[in-house]
Phi, psi and omega in degrees: 000328180294324178294318177295321177297315184296320184294316179291327173294329179290317180271351186305312181307334180287343177256358175279173180302125182091356182280167179296331176240041178305334179292345180246033182299312186296325177293313179299319178297322177298319176290318181300312186284344176284319180285320184230147178293129184305138177264011180267151178230159183289145182257334179223167174079183178263120178224157172267120176267123182213164180275349180253145178227189188296323182290330178283320176302311183299321180297323179289325179291322176298321174302319180292335177282338187306314183301313181290327178295309186294321176294315178304321177297316180295319184291322175306310182289319179300319181290321180299307182296330179288311184293327181282346179073033184237153179273151175197150178284168176304312185297315182300316180294320176299309180300318176300314179294323178296319180290332182281324188269324183309315181301325183292321180293314178301310184295322177301308184287321183297315186282315182294307179300322182296321176294315185293323172303308182301316184293322180296318178294321182293321182268358180053047177236174177288156175292132183271142191267000189296334183282356173302320179273314181302322175304329180271323182292318186303310181295339184277346185250013179244150173301153184299329185268010180292123183297147185299317186293324177295317176305312182295319179295316186293313182301313179303312178301320181296311185295324181284307191268340184249353175235295190299318181293339178266000180114356175102192188296135176102343182247349181292140177274323188249150174296123184296326182294316180290331172294320177303309189292320175301319177302311177302315182297319184272330177281320185224070188297328183293337182262002180234355179213172184099194185249004188253008192246345188270349177230133180288127181256012187252146170277140182235123181046045180072006177267141179076203183209133178291129178234123178279134172074029186286126181231145177202107185277144172288162177300325179293315177301323179290322175290336180285327183246346184228262182221161178292122184288149178293144178292134179219163181299333183296331182289337174275311182288326174110008178279061178220154175301144175167181178303154193300323181256001194259356191276324187273109172299324182295314179297317178295327177291322173304311177297325178298318179301311181301315183293317181287324180292328179276345182079011180289313189257156175266126175292335185288320176291314182298315180293320184294327175299314185291320181292319176300314181294317176302311182301312180293323177297321175299317177302312173296326171300328185271315186225019183280181183289163185273068176229157182301315180296328180285336177271357178299130177308148182294327177293334177281331175298321184290337186272335194260164176067207182259030183293310177290318179296322182291316178298319188280312193256335184258308179297336182274002180303124187283350177274316182264357180263174178289146189252335176288147183296311175291331177297328184299320178297315182289314182301307182291323177303306182297324172298312179296317179298311185295325182298315183294316180300309177306312188295325187271316186263346176272112186285346183254009184213099181289346173253154188225355185293315183301309181290330179297315178296316178297321178294315182285340167306321181294323187265355179305312181295324177299314182303311178296320180296314180296319176299314181301313181297321178294324174294318179300312182301313180300317177295326179294316179300315185291325179290322181291322178292338181271356180277000000 
């Protein structure tokens, strides 16, 4: 690492003001601060001095996503071989899934980071690191058969209109990854729902078998149009059709432990989402409409679809969620409750987590405002009573 540090110090003057490559200063700064903790300190004002920065926080979130990503890759291969009716080893299934998912990761990062690099150069600012996480989240929340060109268009839309127009990382109102999914769902609904998008039917590099007209419904899709499927261990382990990174409760739980242990995510928000979902699931079980999905047990609601993934990785986004401690409880509870309400009462949309989080992104500032004003009022009354 010392040799790399020395090399970076050697070429750094070329990228500073007056250097040969000064036009690419923000690009160089982005790579340098990604590899090494900045050695500059604040000169004025009140600041917290710490060894961690936004890039380190984002890197921890990416690490927490790896278990769900790796399992998602294997499950893509597993579902393909299962649907095609052919045998395959663990390695063959994983490699198939890896080759199916990798292009989506590449497209997500190339398009998203490319736009952020261009904006940083244009504004003469440092490259913002928020897309380190969004670039990994986006491929994990889409179906495996989502066309790459659609993913590229949706990612570009998200980065430009959900981030940069608001000022970039830390200023956005909505979660960019969810905006990508929402854009895809409403612009290309046939590629984001139904029974034909969740399992890959193509042979990749000689692996698997091409299957025409392959369909495989998710458990939520079955409950929406037919009957509530029996609860099984596969719903927890993740061996079911679904978005790439959202099926395995166990893999997501490992990520949750990493986020909570590192202090990156708030346990208050995370726990409240599950409490809100469980409560609303129980309400529909008790007094809900006479439909299969309304009669689905509350614990089954929590395991299926994008509920766990959204609770752990989306609802806890520090930029778009509530920031007051009491507000986190309210924010998370309403997300969980709203997700189940949308899931049960919306006849055309079997999933509810995406819309629930985006809706609460709008109300997060209001929740924080009410909490802060409540604290101010209580302190004012206490001060008056002490006079």
